[in-house]
C-alpha positions as YAML, in Angstrom:
chain: A
units: angstrom
residues:
- id: 1
  name: MET
  ca: [-66.45, 93.75, 76.35]
- id: 2
  name: ARG
  ca: [-64.26, 96.49, 77.82]
- id: 3
  name: TYR
  ca: [-61.49, 97.93, 75.69]
- id: 4
  name: GLY
  ca: [-59.15, 99.23, 78.37]
- id: 5
  name: PHE
  ca: [-58.93, 100.59, 81.88]
- id: 6
  name: GLY
  ca: [-59.16, 104.34, 82.05]
- id: 7
  name: MET
  ca: [-61.02, 104.66, 78.74]
- id: 8
  name: SER
  ca: [-64.09, 106.87, 78.70]
- id: 9
  name: ARG
  ca: [-67.35, 105.45, 77.41]
- id: 10
  name: PHE
  ca: [-66.89, 107.58, 74.28]
- id: 11
  name: GLU
  ca: [-63.46, 106.07, 73.64]
- id: 12
  name: GLU
  ca: [-64.84, 102.58, 74.26]
- id: 13
  name: ALA
  ca: [-67.70, 103.18, 71.81]
- id: 14
  name: ILE
  ca: [-65.35, 104.45, 69.10]
- id: 15
  name: ALA
  ca: [-63.02, 101.48, 69.64]
- id: 16
  name: ALA
  ca: [-65.97, 99.07, 69.37]
- id: 17
  name: PHE
  ca: [-67.29, 100.76, 66.22]
- id: 18
  name: ASP
  ca: [-63.84, 100.60, 64.65]
- id: 19
  name: ALA
  ca: [-63.38, 96.95, 65.60]
- id: 20
  name: ALA
  ca: [-66.72, 96.09, 63.98]
- id: 21
  name: ASN
  ca: [-65.89, 97.97, 60.78]
- id: 22
  name: ALA
  ca: [-62.38, 96.49, 60.68]
- id: 23
  name: GLU
  ca: [-64.03, 93.13, 59.91]
- id: 24
  name: ASP
  ca: [-64.98, 94.41, 56.44]
- id: 25
  name: PRO
  ca: [-63.47, 91.97, 53.91]
- id: 26
  name: ASN
  ca: [-63.59, 94.68, 51.24]
- id: 27
  name: ARG
  ca: [-60.26, 96.48, 51.09]
- id: 28
  name: ILE
  ca: [-59.12, 99.78, 49.63]
- id: 29
  name: LEU
  ca: [-55.68, 101.29, 49.25]
- id: 30
  name: VAL
  ca: [-54.96, 104.34, 51.37]
- id: 31
  name: ALA
  ca: [-51.48, 105.81, 50.92]
- id: 32
  name: GLY
  ca: [-50.39, 102.46, 49.53]
- id: 33
  name: VAL
  ca: [-51.75, 100.46, 52.46]
- id: 34
  name: SER
  ca: [-54.65, 97.99, 52.11]
- id: 35
  name: ARG
  ca: [-57.29, 98.73, 54.76]
- id: 36
  name: PRO
  ca: [-60.91, 97.68, 55.51]
- id: 37
  name: ARG
  ca: [-63.15, 99.90, 53.39]
- id: 38
  name: GLU
  ca: [-65.83, 100.59, 56.00]
- id: 39
  name: LEU
  ca: [-63.28, 101.52, 58.65]
- id: 40
  name: VAL
  ca: [-61.69, 104.03, 56.28]
- id: 41
  name: GLN
  ca: [-65.11, 105.45, 55.40]
- id: 42
  name: ALA
  ca: [-65.95, 105.94, 59.09]
- id: 43
  name: GLU
  ca: [-62.64, 107.72, 59.65]
- id: 44
  name: ARG
  ca: [-63.24, 109.95, 56.63]
- id: 45
  name: LEU
  ca: [-66.73, 110.82, 57.79]
- id: 46
  name: THR
  ca: [-65.45, 111.69, 61.25]
- id: 47
  name: ALA
  ca: [-62.75, 113.88, 59.74]
- id: 48
  name: TRP
  ca: [-65.28, 115.84, 57.68]
- id: 49
  name: VAL
  ca: [-67.64, 116.27, 60.63]
- id: 50
  name: LEU
  ca: [-64.79, 117.76, 62.66]
- id: 51
  name: ARG
  ca: [-63.66, 119.90, 59.74]
- id: 52
  name: LEU
  ca: [-67.16, 121.34, 59.33]
- id: 53
  name: ALA
  ca: [-67.81, 121.59, 63.06]
- id: 54
  name: PRO
  ca: [-64.63, 121.48, 65.19]
- id: 55
  name: GLN
  ca: [-66.79, 121.67, 68.32]
- id: 56
  name: ALA
  ca: [-69.10, 118.83, 67.23]
- id: 57
  name: SER
  ca: [-70.99, 117.26, 70.11]
- id: 58
  name: GLU
  ca: [-70.24, 113.81, 71.48]
- id: 59
  name: VAL
  ca: [-73.45, 112.48, 69.94]
- id: 60
  name: GLU
  ca: [-72.54, 113.92, 66.52]
- id: 61
  name: ARG
  ca: [-69.08, 112.33, 66.69]
- id: 62
  name: LEU
  ca: [-70.55, 108.99, 67.71]
- id: 63
  name: ALA
  ca: [-73.08, 109.12, 64.88]
- id: 64
  name: ALA
  ca: [-70.33, 109.88, 62.37]
- id: 65
  name: ARG
  ca: [-68.28, 106.90, 63.45]
- id: 66
  name: CYS
  ca: [-71.18, 104.41, 63.30]
- id: 67
  name: GLN
  ca: [-73.17, 105.82, 60.39]
- id: 68
  name: HIS
  ca: [-72.65, 102.74, 58.19]
- id: 69
  name: LEU
  ca: [-71.69, 100.26, 60.88]
- id: 70
  name: ARG
  ca: [-71.01, 96.82, 59.38]
- id: 71
  name: ARG
  ca: [-72.62, 97.76, 56.05]
- id: 72
  name: PHE
  ca: [-70.61, 95.01, 54.39]
- id: 73
  name: ALA
  ca: [-72.72, 92.41, 56.24]
- id: 74
  name: HIS
  ca: [-75.85, 93.50, 54.34]
- id: 75
  name: PRO
  ca: [-75.02, 93.60, 50.61]
- id: 76
  name: ARG
  ca: [-77.21, 95.20, 47.96]
- id: 77
  name: SER
  ca: [-77.61, 91.75, 46.38]
- id: 78
  name: GLU
  ca: [-79.92, 90.71, 49.22]
- id: 79
  name: PHE
  ca: [-82.63, 92.93, 47.70]
- id: 80
  name: PRO
  ca: [-84.35, 93.06, 44.28]
- id: 81
  name: GLU
  ca: [-82.85, 94.99, 41.37]
- id: 82
  name: GLY
  ca: [-84.24, 98.41, 40.42]
- id: 83
  name: ARG
  ca: [-85.07, 101.57, 42.32]
- id: 84
  name: ILE
  ca: [-87.69, 100.01, 44.60]
- id: 85
  name: GLY
  ca: [-85.24, 97.31, 45.67]
- id: 86
  name: TYR
  ca: [-82.56, 99.94, 46.18]
- id: 87
  name: LEU
  ca: [-84.79, 102.06, 48.40]
- id: 88
  name: LYS
  ca: [-85.78, 99.01, 50.47]
- id: 89
  name: TRP
  ca: [-82.10, 98.17, 50.89]
- id: 90
  name: ARG
  ca: [-81.26, 101.70, 52.03]
- id: 91
  name: THR
  ca: [-84.16, 101.75, 54.51]
- id: 92
  name: GLU
  ca: [-83.24, 98.38, 55.97]
- id: 93
  name: LEU
  ca: [-79.58, 99.37, 56.14]
- id: 94
  name: GLY
  ca: [-80.48, 102.38, 58.26]
- id: 95
  name: ARG
  ca: [-82.38, 100.19, 60.69]
- id: 96
  name: ARG
  ca: [-79.60, 97.62, 60.92]
- id: 97
  name: HIS
  ca: [-76.89, 100.24, 61.39]
- id: 98
  name: ALA
  ca: [-78.93, 101.83, 64.16]
- id: 99
  name: ARG
  ca: [-79.55, 98.52, 65.95]
- id: 100
  name: ALA
  ca: [-75.88, 97.53, 65.83]
- id: 101
  name: ALA
  ca: [-74.81, 100.94, 67.14]
- id: 102
  name: GLU
  ca: [-77.41, 100.85, 69.91]
- id: 103
  name: GLU
  ca: [-76.10, 97.52, 71.19]
- id: 104
  name: ILE
  ca: [-72.59, 98.93, 71.50]
- id: 105
  name: LEU
  ca: [-73.71, 102.19, 73.08]
- id: 106
  name: GLU
  ca: [-75.81, 100.36, 75.66]
- id: 107
  name: ARG
  ca: [-72.91, 98.04, 76.47]
- id: 108
  name: VAL
  ca: [-70.48, 100.88, 77.20]
- id: 109
  name: GLY
  ca: [-72.97, 102.74, 79.35]
- id: 110
  name: TYR
  ca: [-74.76, 105.40, 77.31]
- id: 111
  name: ASP
  ca: [-78.21, 106.50, 78.44]
- id: 112
  name: ALA
  ca: [-81.40, 106.00, 76.44]
- id: 113
  name: ALA
  ca: [-81.64, 109.66, 75.43]
- id: 114
  name: SER
  ca: [-78.14, 109.74, 73.91]
- id: 115
  name: ILE
  ca: [-78.74, 106.45, 72.11]
- id: 116
  name: ALA
  ca: [-81.99, 107.80, 70.68]
- id: 117
  name: GLN
  ca: [-80.17, 110.89, 69.40]
- id: 118
  name: VAL
  ca: [-77.54, 108.76, 67.65]
- id: 119
  name: ARG
  ca: [-80.33, 106.67, 66.11]
- id: 120
  name: ARG
  ca: [-82.04, 109.81, 64.78]
- id: 121
  name: LEU
  ca: [-78.81, 110.86, 63.10]
- id: 122
  name: ASN
  ca: [-78.17, 107.38, 61.73]
- id: 123
  name: GLN
  ca: [-81.62, 107.42, 60.14]
- id: 124
  name: LYS
  ca: [-81.20, 111.02, 58.90]
- id: 125
  name: GLN
  ca: [-84.31, 112.29, 60.62]
- id: 126
  name: GLY
  ca: [-84.83, 116.03, 60.31]
- id: 127
  name: LEU
  ca: [-82.65, 116.64, 57.28]
- id: 128
  name: HIS
  ca: [-82.64, 120.38, 56.38]
- id: 129
  name: THR
  ca: [-84.25, 121.21, 59.75]
- id: 130
  name: ASP
  ca: [-82.00, 119.59, 62.37]
- id: 131
  name: PRO
  ca: [-78.46, 121.06, 62.35]
- id: 132
  name: SER
  ca: [-76.95, 117.79, 63.64]
- id: 133
  name: THR
  ca: [-78.58, 115.72, 60.91]
- id: 134
  name: GLN
  ca: [-77.50, 118.27, 58.31]
- id: 135
  name: LEU
  ca: [-73.94, 118.12, 59.61]
- id: 136
  name: ILE
  ca: [-73.79, 114.35, 59.14]
- id: 137
  name: GLU
  ca: [-75.38, 114.60, 55.67]
- id: 138
  name: ASP
  ca: [-72.96, 117.33, 54.63]
- id: 139
  name: ALA
  ca: [-70.03, 115.17, 55.73]
- id: 140
  name: LEU
  ca: [-71.39, 112.13, 53.88]
- id: 141
  name: CYS
  ca: [-71.76, 114.14, 50.68]
- id: 142
  name: LEU
  ca: [-68.27, 115.59, 50.99]
- id: 143
  name: VAL
  ca: [-66.75, 112.14, 51.52]
- id: 144
  name: PHE
  ca: [-68.46, 111.02, 48.32]
- id: 145
  name: LEU
  ca: [-67.31, 114.04, 46.34]
- id: 146
  name: GLU
  ca: [-63.73, 113.90, 47.62]
- id: 147
  name: HIS
  ca: [-63.08, 110.17, 47.59]
- id: 148
  name: GLU
  ca: [-65.66, 108.40, 45.42]
- id: 149
  name: LEU
  ca: [-66.88, 110.71, 42.67]
- id: 150
  name: GLU
  ca: [-63.94, 110.11, 40.34]
- id: 151
  name: ALA
  ca: [-64.42, 106.31, 40.37]
- id: 152
  name: PHE
  ca: [-68.21, 106.71, 40.05]
- id: 153
  name: ALA
  ca: [-67.81, 109.02, 37.05]
- id: 154
  name: ALA
  ca: [-65.51, 106.50, 35.35]
- id: 155
  name: LYS
  ca: [-68.18, 103.78, 35.55]
- id: 156
  name: HIS
  ca: [-71.34, 105.68, 34.57]
- id: 157
  name: PRO
  ca: [-72.59, 107.79, 31.64]
- id: 158
  name: SER
  ca: [-72.30, 111.56, 31.95]
- id: 159
  name: GLU
  ca: [-76.07, 112.09, 32.37]
- id: 160
  name: LYS
  ca: [-76.11, 109.68, 35.33]
- id: 161
  name: VAL
  ca: [-73.14, 111.44, 36.90]
- id: 162
  name: ALA
  ca: [-74.78, 114.84, 36.41]
- id: 163
  name: ASP
  ca: [-78.01, 113.61, 37.98]
- id: 164
  name: ILE
  ca: [-76.20, 112.24, 41.05]
- id: 165
  name: LEU
  ca: [-74.25, 115.48, 41.41]
- id: 166
  name: ARG
  ca: [-77.41, 117.59, 41.37]
- id: 167
  name: LYS
  ca: [-79.16, 115.34, 43.89]
- id: 168
  name: THR
  ca: [-76.12, 115.37, 46.14]
- id: 169
  name: TRP
  ca: [-75.89, 119.17, 45.95]
- id: 170
  name: LYS
  ca: [-79.54, 119.56, 46.98]
- id: 171
  name: LYS
  ca: [-78.88, 117.63, 50.20]
- id: 172
  name: MET
  ca: [-76.03, 119.90, 51.26]
- id: 173
  name: SER
  ca: [-75.93, 123.14, 53.19]
- id: 174
  name: VAL
  ca: [-74.40, 126.36, 51.85]
- id: 175
  name: ALA
  ca: [-71.34, 125.83, 54.06]
- id: 176
  name: ALA
  ca: [-70.86, 122.36, 52.59]
- id: 177
  name: HIS
  ca: [-71.25, 123.76, 49.07]
- id: 178
  name: GLN
  ca: [-68.36, 126.11, 49.78]
- id: 179
  name: GLN
  ca: [-66.20, 123.26, 51.01]
- id: 180
  name: ALA
  ca: [-67.10, 121.14, 47.97]
- id: 181
  name: LEU
  ca: [-66.03, 123.86, 45.56]
- id: 182
  name: ARG
  ca: [-62.62, 123.96, 47.25]
- id: 183
  name: LEU
  ca: [-61.95, 120.25, 46.80]
- id: 184
  name: PRO
  ca: [-58.82, 119.51, 44.71]
- id: 185
  name: LEU
  ca: [-60.68, 117.62, 41.99]
- id: 186
  name: PRO
  ca: [-59.06, 116.86, 38.62]
- id: 187
  name: ASP
  ca: [-59.79, 119.64, 36.11]
- id: 188
  name: GLU
  ca: [-62.01, 117.47, 33.93]
- id: 189
  name: LEU
  ca: [-64.06, 116.28, 36.90]
- id: 190
  name: ARG
  ca: [-64.38, 119.82, 38.29]
- id: 191
  name: ALA
  ca: [-65.71, 120.94, 34.90]
- id: 192
  name: THR
  ca: [-68.24, 118.09, 35.02]
- id: 193
  name: VAL
  ca: [-69.39, 119.21, 38.47]
- id: 194
  name: LEU
  ca: [-69.81, 122.84, 37.45]
- id: 195
  name: LEU
  ca: [-71.63, 121.89, 34.25]
- id: 196
  name: ALA
  ca: [-74.00, 119.57, 36.10]
- id: 197
  name: LEU
  ca: [-74.88, 122.26, 38.63]
- id: 198
  name: ALA
  ca: [-75.58, 124.74, 35.85]
- id: 199
  name: GLU
  ca: [-78.03, 122.43, 34.07]
- id: 200
  name: PRO
  ca: [-81.68, 121.85, 35.06]
- id: 201
  name: GLU
  ca: [-82.41, 118.69, 37.03]
- id: 202
  name: GLN
  ca: [-83.56, 115.66, 35.07]
- id: 203
  name: ASP
  ca: [-85.12, 112.38, 36.15]
- id: 204
  name: VAL
  ca: [-82.55, 109.68, 35.36]
- id: 205
  name: ALA
  ca: [-83.57, 106.13, 36.20]
- id: 206
  name: GLY
  ca: [-81.23, 103.75, 37.99]
...
């Protein structure tokens, strides 16, 4: 499927990723408008990648836009409860996201090497050692902190929130830490973040 004459393969890939994510039946309000959740998340991730790295490569921008491609088609409920089930779900999600992205990238004309690079980023290979993988992880963490932390904190006990905050912080680079501390979080939530980072890490099940 071609999306328009004169479009580059990059533009075609982004349009195809967005069309796939626009099928998400889960909706969220953005500036008063109901939109597909996964499409919004892909846009937010792209925005953070470009904010952290304005000269991000084509592969990095592709990986940002398809990081959780069609996640809504593979719900958590397909896997057993508990941490083992959760980890299996996350692993399988990574594979499925990568396969779906590969099909689109092949269709619009990307070469095998570029597709393999996008797959590496989708599966977070080389975290803390590969700058491109770290960029995507930093952006993912910042999307969570900016847009999802407040709702998460409202649904979970403080020790769970603190544990997630510490684990998230450990995944991030120093540059991402600096961006996180500048986020316009509500005062109470900012205090929770700072307190969690000051406390020793604990093992909280769930």
